[in-house]
FIPA-279275 format. One record per atom (N, C-alpha, C): residue in one letter; z, y, x. Coordinates in steps of 0.001 Angstrom, whole numbers, padded with zeros to 6 digits, always signed. Each point is the difference from the previous one (the first is absolute). Layout:
residues N
AZYX...
END
This chain:
residues 428
M-083146+010729+075194M+000859-000225+000849M+001326+000517+000194N+000929-000853+000342N+001400+000428-000158N+000406+001416+001282D+000628+000668-000332D+000631+001009+000943D+001154-000581+000756R-000209+000157+001482R+000863-001207+001123R+000454+001245+000630L+001436-000056+000182L+001124+001062+000754L+000637-000894+000668Y+000108+000512+000990Y+001127-000291+001367Y+001168+000882+000267V+000977-000754-000163V+001686+000878+000349V+000754-000915+000281D+000860+000516+001049D+000962-000850+000493D+001134-000408-000877N+000724+000929-000822N+000427+000072-000705N-000248+000006-001633L-000060-000554-000777L-000206+000043-001129L+001166+000077-001271I+000137+000458-000454I+001448+000762-001010I-000172-000628-001279L+000626-001074-000656L-000577+000326-001300L+001402+000259-000772G-000010+001476-001034G+000779+000398-000519G+000113+001507+000664A+000315+000846-001125A+000441+001341+000644A+001233+000767-000332G+000526-001350-000131G+001846+000544-000351G+000609+000483+001019L+001368+000153-000441L+000635+000483+001282L+000178-000594+001266S-000074-001670+000013S-000352-001122+001341S-001302+000247+000508G-001148+000451-000569G-001601-000121+000547G+000254+001422+000427I+000220+001188-000491I+000126+001112+000403I+000910+000294+001346S+000837-000756-000012S+001103+000416+001213S-000565-000703+000926F-000510-001364-000138F-000497-000676+001194F-001167+000726+000773A-000929+000709-001237A-000938+000944+000993A+000731+001184+000794Y+001052+000317-000735Y+000570+001375+000790Y+000605-000361+001531F+000729-001504-000075F+001055-000181+001003F-001403-000407+000881L-001100-001021-000379L-001168-000292+001180L-000420+001097+000648G+000056+001589-000013G-000389+000749+000625G-001075+000256+000519S-001257-000767-000583S-001099+000174-000014S-001468-000177-000752D-000811+000233+000239D-001008-000025-001197D-000801-001210-000370N+000541-001170+000516N-000749-001266+000689N+000727-000668-001477Y-000193+000155-001293Y+000505-000555-001279Y-001035+000172-001287L+000284-000392-001027L-000998-000147-001114L+000954-000307-001111I+000413+000950-001057I+000882-000499-001071I-000934-000237-001188L+000242-001379-000666L-000708-000171-001217L+000759+000149-001103E+000027+001106-001014E+000927-000130-000975E-000848+000067-001449K+000574-000786-000761K-000658-000377-001609K+000099+001085-000819E+000700+001027+000170E+000718+000953-000993E-000913+001446+000848S-000027+000852-000991S-000799+001335+000097S+000882+000870+001183T+001358-000164-000255T+000567+000557+000603T+001392-000811+001058P+000423+000883+001358P+001046-000702+000910P+001577-000312-001053G+000759-000674+000751G+001425-000038-000572G+000878-001215-000486G-001286-000946-000524G+000346-001159-000689G+001144+000112-000946Y+001161-000745-000031Y+001287+000485-000979Y+000547+000882+000476C-000153+000830+000797C+000710+001206+000742C-000810+001400-000813R-000761-000091-000925R-000941+000999-000162R+000847+000809-001487T-000236+000850+000148T+000507+001304-000694T-001302+000314-001271I+000697-000199-001424I-001059+000595-001043I-000016+001504-000142K-001583+000265+000299K-000250+001251-000420K+000338+000739-001204N+001162+000762-000478N+000043+000301-001450N+000680+001693+000393P-000605+000681-000623P+000596+001388-000095P+001049+000412-000170N+001174-001064-000578N+000922+000482-000775N+001207-001155+000241Y-000201-000848+000461Y+000964-001165+000574Y-000419-000418+001468V+001210-000266+000653V-000429-000717+001110V+000146-001607-000050W-000735-000831+000007W+000020-001760-000231W-000436-000518+000996D+000454-001098+000483D-000397-001043+000679D-000171-001320-000353Y-000338-000543+000691Y-000216-001633-000275Y+001600-000642+000058A+000486+000373-001385A+001678-000511+000294A+000790+000624+000926G+000795-000087+000547G+001310+000265+000762G-000375-000200+001395H-000479+001401+001062H-000251-000537+001045H+000891+000997+000724F+000901-000225+000971F+000962+001317+000593F-000196-000174+001334Y+000301+000792+001034Y+000148-000079+001501Y+001228+000471+000551H+000377-001421+000647H+001445+000271+000776H-000312-001089+001298F+000328+000617+001156F-000273-000409+001211F+001131-000560+000646K+000037-000917+000829K+000938-000772+000837K-000269+000517+001325T-001404-000052+000171T-000598+000249+001211T-000327+001512+000152E+000339+000621+001499E-000356+001331+000337E-001380+000248+000246K-000455-000711+000207K-001478+000106+000289K-000986+000115-001504Y+000607-000821-000452Y-001353+000492-001541Y+000742+001006-000730K+001148+000071-000015K+000899+001360-000906K-000869+001290+000694K+000009-000179+001464K-000380+001360+000783K-001925+000145-000717L-000799-000990+000353L-001099+000214-000441L-000016+000551-001465F+000835-000605-001146F+000110+000177-001203F+000266+001558-000102E+000749+000462+000721E+000649+001445+000018E-001292+000824+000718S-000615-000438+001047S-001300+000526+000555S-001167+000503-001060L-000081-000807-000997L-000965+000005-000715L-000139+000504-001128V+001425+000331-000273V+000309+000620-001130V+000826+001158-000456E-000604+001417-000384E+000575+000859+000409E+001319-000051-000561P+001324+000501+000579P+001337-000067-000510P+000182+000445-001219E-000818+001046-000636E+000863+000213-001439E-000748-001125-000848Q-000916-000506+000272Q-000449-001223-000812Q+000949-000874-000491I+000900-000480+001345I+001180-000946-000389I+001262+000372-000872I+000245-001195-000458I+001251+000024-001030I+000660-001098+000700H+001284+000564+000276H+001097-000851+000474H+001083-000796-001232Q+000055-000821-000178Q+001129-000396-001191Q+000723-001673+000611V+000945+000291-000554V+001141-000633-000056V+000028-001249-000998K-000390-001035-000065K-000501-001148-000853K+001143+000553-001333N-000075-000001-001102N+000819-000010-001232N-001045-001443-000970T+000044-000920-000035T-000191-001318-000732T+001054-000560-000720K-000455-000483-001536K+001065-000406-000750K-000605-001454-000442I+000950-000365-000942I-000329-001430-000681I+000191+000534-001235Y-000796-000735-000993Y+000488+000480-001571Y+000399-001200-000616F+001574+000040-000560F+000320-001434-000058F+000859+000343-001197K-000477-000611-001171K+001041-000111-000919K+000004+001770-000608D-000776+000764+000034D-000036+001343-000441D+000625+000822+000864R+000138-000088+001406R+000749+000538+000627R-000548+000055+001651L+000320+000864+000488L-000626+000183+001614L+001018-000548+000752I-000243-001039+001140I+000607-000480+000775I-000607+000413+001483D+000490+000086+001014D-000461-000165+001263D-000423-000797+000752Y-001125-000009+000561Y-001093-001119+000666Y+000575-000171+001283P+000203-001374+000960P+000149-000729-000718P+000986-000957-001071F-001017-000963-001052F+001025-000404-001181F+001349-000600+000628Q+000070-000807+000845Q+000907-000757+000546Q+000958+000893+000899M-000063+000978+000328M+000704+000549+000809M+000909+001058-001160N-000538-000188-001043N+000371+001315-001154N+000473-000553-001260I+000801-001484-000048I+000006-000672-001003I+001448+000809-000587H+000870+000857+000570H+000907+000428-000409H-000410+000992-000710Q-001045+000758-000074Q-000078+000847-000871Q-000939-000545-001693L-000092-001683-000023L-000715-000316-001377L+001471-000107-001030P-000578-000183-001228P+001180-000147-000774P+001032-000874+000424Q+001145-000451-000531Q+001430-000512+000637Q-000458-001221-000233A-000442-000422-000983A-000744-001847-000278A-000837-000420+001063D-000712+000540+000087D-001252+000027+001171D+000410-000064+001292F+000658+000992+000395F+000693+000048+000986F+000830-001371+000529I+001069-000314-000906I+001126-000831+000218I-000950-001472+000277D-001531-000122-000788D-000605-001424+000241D-000564+000180+001282C-000383+000913+000226C-000625+000349+001849C+000605-000239+000716L+001362+000364+000100L+000861+000183+000804L+000724-001734+000013Y+000187-000541-001162Y+000107-001378-000046Y-000581-000663+000849D-001831+000337-000565D-000528-001453+000639D-000564+000660+001385L+000401+000934+000636L-000185+000531+001375L+001080-000964+000729F+001125-000029-000218F+001376-000745+000576F-000396-001343-000492T-000325-000633-000516T-000293-001246-000283T-001166-001035+000432K-001171+001047+000469K-001221-000642-000097K+000084-001122+000857N-001033-000708+000094N-000301-001226+000732N-000830+000212+001250E+000412+000373+001004E-001048+000436+001135E-001032-001280+000750N+001102-001077-000724N-000827-001077+001243N-001288-000945-001041I-000365+000878-001210I-000959-000656-000650I-001245+000603+000460S-001436-001101-000224S-000974+000159+000290S-000440+001269+000176Q-000763+000686+001225Q-000432+001243+000095Q-001200+000325+000560T-001150-001240-000964T-001337+000018+000629T-000770+000999-000609D-000007+000816-000845D-000473+001154-000821D+000618+001128-000062F-000617+000967-000560F+000636+001770-000667F+001132-000525-000772L-000164-000537-001112L+000737+000106-001026L+001331-001109+000590E-000194-001075+000538E+001269-000835+000708E+000557+000926+000830M-000147+000782+001106M+000430+000999+000508M+000860+000804-000605L-000492+000821-001305L+000585+000869-000614L+001412-000577-000647Y-000076-001335-000448Y+001000-000667-000466Y+001211-000302+000638A-000256-000172+001439A+000546-000326+000967A+000824+001002+001072K-000662+001338-000144K+000719+000961+000692K+000601+000950-001235F-000532+000012-001407F+000770+001029-000757F+000656-000845-001092G-000428-001259-000494G+000527-000278-000793G-000531-000249-001757K+000399-000406-000709K-000551+000005-001344K-000238+001204-000952S+001245+001010+000320S-000589+001272-000917S-000843+000598+000415I+000169+000617+001730I-000687+001030+000069I-001200-000288+000495T-000505-001315+000138T-001513-000358-000143T-000446+000201-001351E+000668-000536-001024E-000508-000351-001228E+000092+001262-001106K+000957+001046+000605K-000060+001305-000423K-001190+001134+000445F-000317-000530+001184F-000997+001215+000373F-000999-000660+000920L+000498-000788+001289L-001055-000436+000827L-000798-001197-000174R+000529-000582-000824R-001263-001139-000536R-000795+000944-001275P-000008+000757-000941P-000809+000682-000986P-000578+000794+001060Y+000288+001088+000504Y-000497+000888+000565Y-001237-000388+001125N+000413-000937+000518N-001067-000474+001210N-001067-000984-001062E+000097-000752-000945E-000758-000815-000612E-000973+000897-001083K+000462+001455+000089K-000695+000799-000749K-001432+000766+001325L+001151+000489+000943L-001008+000355+001115L-001145-000960+000786Y+000418-001134-000246Y-001169-000867+000930Y-000392-001050-001017A+000577+000044-001388A-001160-000698-001042A-000101-001532+000277T+001063-000465+000534T-000081-001398+000494T+001548-000670-000190D-000361-000962-000027D+001688-001054-000004D+000157+000197+001474L+001853+000372+000081L+000110+000205+001471L+000183-001237+000867H+000111-001026-000327H-000208-001278+000625H-001208+000150+000661N-000913+000687-000423N-001425+000149+001002N+000023+001106+000918L+001083+000613+000737L+000128+000737+000723L+000777-000428+001020D-000315+000141+001308D+000960-000487+001411D+001463+001017-000379K+000948-000602+000917K+001387+000473-000361K-000122+001506+000891N-000851+000031+001004N-000174+001177+000647N-001120+000838-000192A-000104-000152-001460A-001570+000638-000278A-000033+001295+000391M+001440+000689-000091M-000548+001404-000150M+000789+000787+001399G+000191-000908+000846G+000584+000247+001148G+001187+001258-000053R-000406+000909+001300R+000910+001056+000302R+000527+000742-001403F-001317+000070-000453F+000032+000746-001722F+001188-000399-001187F+000410-001218+000138F+000842-000205-000969F+001821+000516+000474P+000517+000397-000826P+001389+000459+000304P+000957-001211-000232Y+000232-000760+001071Y+001055-000962-000005Y+001186+000686+000084A+001103-000772-000447A+001393+000818+000107A+000957-001545-000221D+001244-000049+000924D+000672-000767-000121D+001034+000282-000987K+001062-001021-000410K+001240+000543-000645K+000581+001237+000168E+000481-000228+001566E+000778+001174+000629E-000761+001322-000181A-001511+000288+000123A-000620+001178-000162A+000271+000045-001175I-000446-000572-001047I+000039+000222-001448I+001491+000628-000391I+000909-000498+000309I+001256+000502-000113I+000605+001046+000800R-000624+000348+000797R+000251+001353+000689R-000527+001072-000377N-001336-000134-000899N-000906+000976-000597N+000912+000411-001313M+000920-001029-000509M+000691+000659-000985M+000759+000861+000065K+000556+000365+001546K+000572+001132+000173K-000468+001010+000636E-001006-000319+000513E-000840+001381+000786E-001275-000780+000202S-000864+000963-000690S-001494-000406-000221S-000794+000065+001768Q-000606-001375-000456Q-000735-000176+001672Q-001317-000889-000678N-000801+000841-000796N-001393-000307-000402N-000879+000061+000610S+000110-000235+001566S-001122+000360+000947S-001124-000969-000474S-001397+000433+000531S-001020-000970+000304S-000794+000454+001093Y-001343-000634+000140Y-001057+000481+000778Y-000547+001414-000227N+000105+000310-001028N-000477+001321-000815N+000611+000479-000236D+001630+000663+000644D+000857+000801-000819D-000817+001338-000353T-000585+000722+001167T-000533+001225-000097T-001717-000458-000200F-000739+001257-000298F-001520-000524-000086F-000242+001501+000079M-001380-000257+000477M-000673+001358-000174M-001114-000311-000920Y-000542+001307-000929Y-001186-000250-000688Y-000618+001615+000232L-001339-000108-000446L-000873+001212+000134L-000497+000896-001052K-000002+001260-000271K+000217+000649-001121K-001632-000398-000503K-000892-000435+000772K-001138-000497-000725K-000081-001313-000308G+001106-000760+000264G-000618-001538+000054G+000107-001033+001556T+000631-000830-000589T-000548-000609+001342T-001217-000537+001171G-001258+000307-001065G-001044-000084+000626G-000639+001365+000468Y+000968+001400+000399Y+000146+000567+000563Y-000488-000272+001529F+001388-000850+000634F+000244-000220+001418F-001344-001192+000182I-000356-000751-000701I-001245-000928-000011I-001193+001037+000301D-000514+001064-000813D-000867+000145+000243D+000061+001254+001503K+000779+000190-000046K+000433+000945+001351K-000299-000859+001416L+000581-001445-000284L-000561-000979+001281L-001068-000170+000042F-001153-000152-001567F-001231-000414+000123F-000901+001133+000673A+000729+001269+000006A-000900+001251+000191A+000375-000091+001820K+000547-000865+000585K+000267-000110+001368K-001022-001148+000781I-000694-000812-001022I-001075-001093+000362I-001474+000624-000347D-000908-000722+000784D-001460+000447-000366D-000476-000480-001175K-000235+000966-001117K-000257-000450-001099K-001554-000689-000067N-000790+000365+001001N-001105-001021+000056N-000068-001163+000118K+001685-000311+000618K-000190-001773+000063K+000476-000177-001214V+000008+000397-001082V+000517-000781-001426V-000794-000163-000748L-000531-001042-000576L-000953-000373-001082L+000932-000322-001290F-000207+001209-000932F+000517-000102-001130F-000976-000963-000966D+000493-000433-001127D-000724-000909-001251D-000644-001094+000594T+000776-000698+000830T-000774-000855+000993T+000822-001010-000125P+000338-001229-001052P+000275-000997+000077P-000343-001029+000852V+000996-000629+000737V-000746-001500+000577V-000020-000984-000735V-001359-000898-000052V-000291-000935-000511V+000122-001495+000617F-000290-000157+001284F+000308-001245+000656F+000211+000581+001695I+000747-001024+000462I+000752+000044+001355I-000550-001374+000825N-000938+000634+001286N-000252-001578+000702N+000986-000341+001161P+000975-000212+000642P+000579+000041+000507P-000549-000239+001431V-001185-001326-000082V-000337-000410+001268V-001325+000801+000435K-000492+000557-000695K-001034+001032+000490K+000872+001565-000069K+001102-000432-000248K+000798+001806-000131K-000747+000912-000737E-000420-000191-001167E-000846+000895-000966E+000576+000591-001389V+000064+000560-000328V+000495+000742-001145V-001369+000406-001122K-000324-000591-001266K-001024+000432-000675K+000527+001006-001054T-000395+001016-000428T+000775+000684-001083T-000818-000136-001218S+000218+000842-000907S-000873-000321-001341S-001269+001040-000200D-000377+000984+001092D-001165+000281+000166D-000659-000648+001203E+000206-000956+000300E-000825-000805+000645E-000183+000303+001410K+001388+000696+000378K+000110+000684+001533K+000541-001507+000781I-000370-000358+001121I+000743-000976+000997I+000473+000718+001136I+001062-000417+000129I+000711+000749+001076I+000731-000956+000996V+000111+000176+001361V+000118-000664+000913V+001092+000336+000444Y+001062-000612+000138Y+001019+000770+000606Y+001115-001050+001558K+000468+000492+000418K+000954-000673+001332K+001164-000267-000736N+000546+000801-000619N+001688-000001-000781N-000405+000144-001561L+000348-000873-000899L-000050+000254-001258L+001992+000397-000385I+000166+001266-000358I+001597+000598-000431I-000230-000046-001618N+000827-001283-000406N-000124+000167-001322N+001105+000409-000828T-000065+000778-000602T+001031+000850-000898T-000082-000464-001467T-000771-000849-000458T-000213-000321-001562T+000605-001022-000202P+000656-000294-000918P+000610-001364-000725P-000050-001079+000504F+000647-000757+000395F-000200-001123+001254F-000785-001184-000807N+000361-000047-001523N-000677-001136-000871N-001531+000408-000168Q-000140+001032+000285Q-001559+000750-000347Q-000751-000276+001226L+000771+000320+001308L-000844-000448+001372L-000482-001324-000018L+001188-001113-000613L-000336-001000+000130L-001308-000730-000981K-000069+000886-001200K-001169-000451-000519K-001367+000552+000193L+000138+001346+001314L-000913+000388+000364L-000397-000453+001352L+000711-000864+000707L-000442-001170+000589L-000867-001183-000413N+000625-000007-000932N-000790-001349-000893N+000108-001040+000134Q+000758-000455+000836Q+000117-001597+000434Q+000905-000550-001174D-000293-001141-000193D+000627-000787-001066D+001631-000343+000248T+000517-000158+000841T+001116-000273+000552T+000921+001325-000332T-000391+000780+000264T+000260+001711-000081T+000347+000564-001243T-001354-000328-000512T-000440+000503-001434T+001317-000609-001000E-000035-001505-000278E+001138-000869-000587E+001282+000871+000336F+000478+000184+001364F+001209+000375+000309F+000652+001464-000680S-001339+000827+000390S+000197+001093-000633S+000168+000370-001704N-000409-001298-000691N+000470+000264-001382N+001309-000675-000138Q+000481-000360+000969Q+001078-000482+000020Q+001593+001160+000277L-000389+000992+000274L+000651+001152+000851L+000030+000797-002014S+001577+000060+000432S+000508+000481-001298S+000235+001641+000198Y+000110+001211-000786Y+000075+000840-000445Y+000219+000516-001124N+000173+001320-000690N+000443+000528-000914N-001199+001258-000424K+000068+000536-001001K-000983+001119-000077K+001078+001313-000793V-000341+001161+000316V+000866+000652-000823V-000895+001549-000429L+000705-000063-001244L-001095+001542-000847L+001327+000995+000242V-000986+001262+000359V+000673+000709+000426V-000274+001311-001131L+001014+000480-000731L-000473+001135-001162L+000599+000943+000923N-000446+001431+000406N-000088+001250+000190N+000418+000567-000845L+000841+000543-000489L+000211+001095-001534L+000501+001197+000252G-000583+001033-000385G+000084+001455+000059G+000657+000281-001504F+001132+000568-000028F+000501+001027-000963F+000136+001199-000598D+000217+000591-000891D-000136+001167-000248D+001769+000697+000199K+000917-001074+000127K+001381+000981+000198K+000513-000881+001086P+001063-000038+000341P+000891-000410+000862P+000745-001133-000694S+000440-001202+000384S+000817-000718-000696S+001169-000090-000560P+000705-000319-001185P+001320+000679-000228P+000755-001018+000880K+000080-000766+000590K+000940-000867+000533K-000081-000290+001314F-001194-000014+000397F-000542-000669+001580F-000217+001097+000460T+000882+001006+000930T-000347+001027+000530T+000166-000145+001706E+000865-000875+000557E+000270+000223+001543E-000420-001187+000442E-000474-001231-000493E-000239-001018+000465E-001722-000216+000568H+000237-000392+001130H-001253-000689+000400H-001228-000600-000268W+001414-001439-000236W-001059-001065-000806W+001407-000483-000446V-000668-001132-000983V+000950-000890-000866V-000429-001537-000393Y+000726-000793+000434Y-000127-001206-000564Y+000184-000677-001046F-000747-000730-000957F+000100-000457-001414F-000065-001390+000103P+001493-000720+000193P+000049-001949-000035P-000218-000213-001631D+000088+000824-000840D-000112-000467-001528D-001465-000429-000359K-000032-001363-000523K-001827-000203-000146K-000304+000250-001361S+000647+000642-001013S-000608+000458-001333S-000545+001354+000888L+000136+000155+001243L-000963+001674+000205L-000891-000763+000966N-001575+000434-000112N-001034-000523+000587N+000083+000125+001420F+000401+001684+000143F+000303+000323+001716F+001309-000479+000764Y-000486-000269+001195Y+001232-000388+000924Y+000390+001409+000591R-000936+000815+000201R+000874+001334+000851R-000854+000866-000390V+000874+001451+000128V-000554+001316-000525V+000343+000939+001053G-001223+000637+000664G+000370+000811+001014G-000062+001780-000367F+000598+000930+000400F-000019+001060-000620F-000606+001286+000897Y-001422+000212+000222Y-000515+000578+000886Y+000589+001336+000188N+000376+000758-001285N+000330+001132-000464N+001287+000596+000696N+001073-001145-000190N+001220+000138+000688N+000073-000220+001289I-001237-000664+000941I-000149+000275+001192I-000462+001316+000729L-001077+000483-000953L-000481+001480+000309L+000827+000975-000578N+000924-000271-000915N+000889+001391-000372N-001358+000792-000841Q-000422-000894-000710Q-000735+000755-001200Q+000653-000577-001465K-000277+001040-001061K+000709+000087-001090K-000509-001366-000935K-001501+000310-000231K-000798-001012-001032K+000283-001357+000666L+000571-000938-000636L-000040-001790+000004L-001548-000255+000396S-000150-000660+001224S-000954-000654+000680S+000517-001302+000437I-000527-001145-000446I+000659-001547+000338I-001348-000617+000439Y+000765-001261+000947Y-000983-001031-000028Y+001167-001181-000749V-000749-000824-000620V+000471-001378-000752V-000501-000938+000486E+000634-001169+000335E-000793-000754+000956E+000533-001651-001052I-001308-000854-000290I+000097-001147-000785I-000473-001045+000436G+000784-000979+000530G-000370-001074+000726G-001236-001105-001010F-000812-000764+000578F-001006-000917-000674F-000054-001191+001308S-000099-001135-000467S-000463-001081+001174S-001524+000308-000004K-000250-000687+001231K-001630+000120+000770K-000962-000207-001203T+000201-000956-001342T-000715-000418-000687T+000217+000450-001632G+000786+001049+000080G+000895+000322-001176G-001288+001196-000535T-000319+000263-001226T-000764+000894-000650T+000795+000664-000745F-000577+001346-000534F+000693+001085-000576F-000921+001271-000259D+000335+000370-001638D-000367+001332-000223D+000752+001091+000500T-000575+000911+000803T+000373+001094+000585T+000587+000977-001093E-000583+000221-000973E+000667+001029-001388E+000953-001053-000615Q+000285-001048-000665Q+000716-000957-000097Q+001842+000421+000937E-000454-000232+001297E+001034+000018+000752E+000461+001438+000188L-000904+000985-000057L+000305+001775+000107L+001063+000037-001465E-000499-000579-000744E+000601+000399-001477E+001477-000548+000189K+000369-001180+000262K+001039-001047+000466K+000805+001192+000728A-000442+000380+001130A+000639+000642+001306A+000504+001373-000910L-000851+000650-000965L+000568+000958-000699L+000791-000171-000811V+000511-000892-000371V+001021-000629-000995V+001418-000289+000956G-000626-000334+000604G+001396-000500+001177G+000814+001184+000912L-001023+000885-000058L+000271+001193+000868L+000997+000931-001018T-000357-000375-001173T+000704+000977-001151T+001167-000756-000140E+000182-001494-000011E+000935-000766-000527E+001489+000558+001372V-000470+000068+001412V+000785+000286+000635V+000534+001509+000491G-000943+000717-000869G+000388+001492+000099G-000698+001060+001339I-001258-000695+000286I-000465+000404+001266I-001139+001235-000728I-000423-000276-001687I-000812+001082-000514I+000897-000677-001398D-000494+001609-000568D+000362-000352-002065D-001002+001114-000124S+000129-000257-001708S-001004+000575-000861S-000583+001168+000117S+000469+001054+000559S-000304+001316+000017S-001025-000128+001121M+000028-001205+000839M-000813+000299+001282M-001449-000735-000348D-001218+000940+000435D-001059-000410+000278D-000892-000622+001469L-000589-001185-000543L-000751-000281+001313L-001021+000837+000042V-000024+000656+001441V-001282+000899+000145V-001000-000643+000668D+000428-000803+001313D-001306-000725+000608D+000519-001134+000905S-000845-000736+000044S+000305-001555+000736S-000897-000547+000602N-000070-000668+000737N-000504-000475+000884N+000312-001815+000019I-000645-000814-000147I+000076-001567+000072I-000758-000406+001143L+000845-000773+000833L-000380-000980+001198L+000351-001281-000139I-000806-001080+000645I+000671-001385-000082I-000390-000608+001730M+001323-000396+000417M-000071-000223+001179M-000015-001609+000474D-001048-000563-000071D-000089-001000+000456D-000750-000528+001056P+000990-000554+001169P+000928-000284+000019P+001218+000969+000157A+001145-000059-000589A+001026+001002+000408A+001298-000554+000878Y+000363-001236-000322Y+001082-000335+000613Y-000482-001504+000288V+000084-000413+001119V-000185-001353+000624V+001089-000814-000187H+000018-001285-000328H+001027-000957-000258H+000218-001069+001516I+000994+000233+000631I+000335-000499+001285I+000840-001433+000046A-001032-000754-000345A+000529-001096+000226A-000045-000815+001463E+000693-000943+000322E+000591-000415+001140E-001529-001049+000543K-000209-000894-001414K-001264-001036+000614K-001373+001234+000274T-000016+000639-000956T-001280+000755+000157T-000017+000881+001251N+001100+000506+000292N+000030+001115+001134N+000063-000633+001316Q+000572-001315+000056Q-000631-000549+001197Q-001276-000196+000603S-000612-000237-001331S-001651-000598+000160S-000536+001501+000243I+000522+001150-000147I-000958+001314-000264I+000271+000212+001713Q+001296+000362+000578Q+000482-000092+001620Q-001047-000918+000440K-000044-001415-000281K-001110-000483+000839K-001256+000083-000074Q-000385+000778-000780Q-001747+000115-000273Q-000070+001628+000543M+001214+001010+000016M-000372+001183+000504M-000030-000114+001293K+000570-001333+000884K+000139-000376+001138K-001548-000077+000226D-000624-001019-000670D-001450-000972+000322D-000596+001467-000113F+000082+000786-000966F-001110+000944-000195F+000110+001005+001348E+001070+000230+000881E+000196+000665+000712E-000925-000623+001123K+000051-001320+000155K-001176-000506+001499K-001435+000265-000712E-000481+000221-001351E-000777+000439-000213E-000323+001797-000170H+000715+000572+000590H+000366+001457+000227H-000141+000785-001565I+000584-000816-000982I+000270+000712-001114I+001463+000003-000399Y+000513+001569-000025Y+001227+000082+000273Y+000399+000671-001658N+001369-000170-000542N+000578+000358-000979N+000682+001133-000304L-000456+000977-000410L+001598+001265-000334L-000100+000106-001482G+001104+000684+000179G+000770+000798-001596G+000834-001175-001069R+000683+000651-001008R+000474-001042-000800R-000695-000995-000420Y-001366+000471-000284Y-000687-001082-000818Y-000823-001206+000931G-000408+000961+000890G-000608-001103+001153G+000644-000764+000898R+001212-000015-000024R+000859-000648+000751R+000798-001004-001343W-000018+000443-001478W+000718-000644-000686W+001619-000058+000310T+000465+001183+000126T+001222+000165+000134T+000711+001233-001005Y+001201+000416+000241Y+000418+000862-000666Y+000851+001271+001107N-000898+000821+000242N+000531+001029+000633N-000434+001725-000252S+000421+000654+001007S+000417+001378-000261S-001426+000682+000536M-000185+001294-000564M-001075+000499+000641M+000126+000516+001309E+001277+000019+000625E-000070+000513+001336E-000408-001733+000846D+000903-001015-000413D-000713-001104+000158D-001595-000442+000155C-000647+000676-000760C-001503+000003+000244C-000451+000760+001218M+000586+001299-000282M-000486+000664+001406M+000640-000439+001440E+001085-000886+000016E+000584-000274+000994E-000951-001330+000693L-000706-000861-001077L-000506-001061+000460L-001500+000355+000188A-000789+000957-000811A-001538+000630+000539A+000745+000267+001680D+000643+000729-000048D+000392+000560+001610D+000020-001145+001044Q+000752-000796-000254Q+000359-001040+000741Q-001601-001099+000289L-000444+000004-000964L-001328-000423+000170L-000990+000545+000426S-000357+001229-000036S-000962+000824+001089S+000598-000162+001296E+000995+000036-000005E+000788-000066+001554E-000327-001327+000774K-000013-001078-000896K-000356-001279+000435K-001745-000068+000124L-000681+000406-000736L-001364-000034+000026L-000703+000802+001269K+000678+001423-000061K-000306+000621+001480K+000142-000805+001402L+001095-000505-000148L+000240-000934+001372L-001119-000893-000106Q-000641-000474-000757Q-000748-000981+000435Q-001353+000330+000275Q-000319+001103-000237Q-001450+000712+000398Q-000258-000055+001321
END
C-alpha cells in the first residue's frame, strides 16, 4: 500500500530557489523533495581537503539590500572575500580586457582597424530576428566574427540563429559606438557584476547556512519524483510515496516538469526546448600558474581549444597553488569521453600558458551540468510563459533558472522565491 502524505506547499528541489522559498515562507507547512543526497543543486561546493571547487563559477553580487543583509547575517564576516572583478579575453596570444567590443583598441593593429571600420559601416537596418543577426547589426562583421560569434557558439553549443536576440537579457554587455570610442580614452568596462563576493569555503557555504535555517525534517533526500497528477494534486515518488499538495512549487527544469505531467502535448513541447550541457573540469595543481596570476576568469573564443572559459579559484581566494574550473560546452544530445576532453584541455591549458610541463595535476573533479544554459527563443519563450500562467491556475508555480527556463542570477532566484512565498501567504 502506498504511503500518502498531505502538505500545503510541496517543493520540488532543494537548490537555492527551493530552500529560499521554504525560508521566506516562515512556517513549517512545506515538504521538499530532492533527488540528490545533499542540498544546493548547482550551488554546491565539492568537499575536498585541498581545494575549493564549485559546480563552475558561482559568485555573489547583490543589487537589493534585503538579500545582501540576509547573506551577511548568515555568513561570518571573516568568510567573505570581496573582489573587484578581473576578467580577460585570450585573443591571439594576448590578454585583452572584457568585454571585447569595448576594448578593440587593445587588439593587434590590423584587427583593431577591421573592427573599427566595420563598427562604423555596419548596417543596423538588417533583420534582427535572432541573436546572431543582432550581433552583426549592433557590432559589425569583425567584432562579431573575431569574438562574439565563436565564443557564444562554444558557450551555447548551437547555431546562434537558434537564440532570441535578447537571449541574455541584462547580462549581455551592449555598447554603442560612442561608448566604445570613449573607452579608448578612459576605461569604462562596467557590468552588472563589477564587484563580487566569494566565500573561503566556496559558494555552497551560504547555501548550507540558509539550509540550516529551515526544518531538516521537512526535506526528503534521495527522493526523485516520477509522476505528477495535476487534477488530483498528487505527486508520486520513486519509493512509491503519494504526496497530496495544495501548492506545487517546482524548481526542476521546465522540460522535466512537462514530462512528469505526462501529457502528450506538453511532452512533445518539452522535446522542442533547447539547451546545452557543460562539462566542468575542476583541476588542482602543485604549483601556481606561470602566467595567469591575477585573473579571476578568462574567455577563450579560439575554436582550436575545447574550453570556452577558465576560472581561477586560487586567484580569488589568494592561494598559491593553481586551482581552476574549465568549462566545455556540448549540445543537449552531444556525447563525449570525459577523459579525452580532460586530455584535450590539459594540452590547451599548456598552449595558452596556464600550466607548463613542470606542473603536476594533483587532484580533479569532473561534473556534467545537464542542463547548463537554456536557449531562449522567442517562439518557445511565449509558449513557456503561457504554460506557466496556465499552471498557476492549477496551483503549480515555477521558480529558479531552470524551473522558469530563463537566464538569471542567484539573487534573482532568491527574490522570486521571496515574492512567491508572499503571494501564497496572502492566499491562505
